C-alpha positions, -999 to +999 in steps of 0.1 A: +000+000+000+029+024+007+038+023-030+002+033-040-001+062-016+035+076-018+024+107-039-008+114-021-011+149-006-046+153+008-064+121+018-062+083+018-093+061+020-088+024+025-102-007+041-092-014+077-071-044+065-047-021+047-038+003+075-015-001+104-009+021+134+025+031+120+011+040+086-018+059+102+007+080+123+029+087+092-002+100+073-013+122+102+022+137+107+024+144+069-010+163+071-028+137+051-064+127+061-065+090+071-100+079+059-101+044+074-132+033+093-125+032+130-135+002+150-139-004+187-109-015+206-109-042+233-127-030+264-145-002+245-183-007+247-192+016+219-177+041+195-170+076+208-189+105+191-157+116+173-153+081+159-189+079+147-185+113+130-153+102+113-169+069+101-199+088+087-175+111+067-155+082+054-186+062+045-198+090+021-166+089+002-163+051+002-199+047-011-189+067-043-162+040-050-180+009-037-212+013-057-196+010-092-176-020-080-209-036-068-224-030-102-194-046-119-197-076-096-234-080-099-240-071-136-206-074-152-197-109-140-166-098-121-169-122-093-137-141-104-109-133-127-112-148-161-077-149-174-042-158-163-019-129-156-023-093-145-022-078-180-052-096-194-072-091-162-063-054-161-076-050-196-108-069-188-113-047-157-107-015-177-133-026-203-157-032-175-150+002-161-158+016-196-190-003-196-201+011-163-194+046-175-215+041-206-243+027-184-241+057-161-240+082-189-272+067-204-289+070-170-278+107-168-292+115-202-326+100-196 
């Protein structure tokens, strides 16, 4: 993940699995917003109000990304990879992204 976010200057949104305490601290010290959903820690009965507000903010941004992926999985048949190798699967994914953009543009025009 560090390779993907090395040039980021404003915010990083990721699943909880991709963040560590060290990475979170490095982002915060660099002035980059760390948009990872916060969970309860052991012994904490419920989320603090600041954590709830943070999660609501992050959820709005994540929804913009997750909905097109859900469409690709549901309607585009992207539950599994179809080819061997990253190059062919990357092309297949790119064509799927083009398809979703066409689909969305038709909905906007209507």
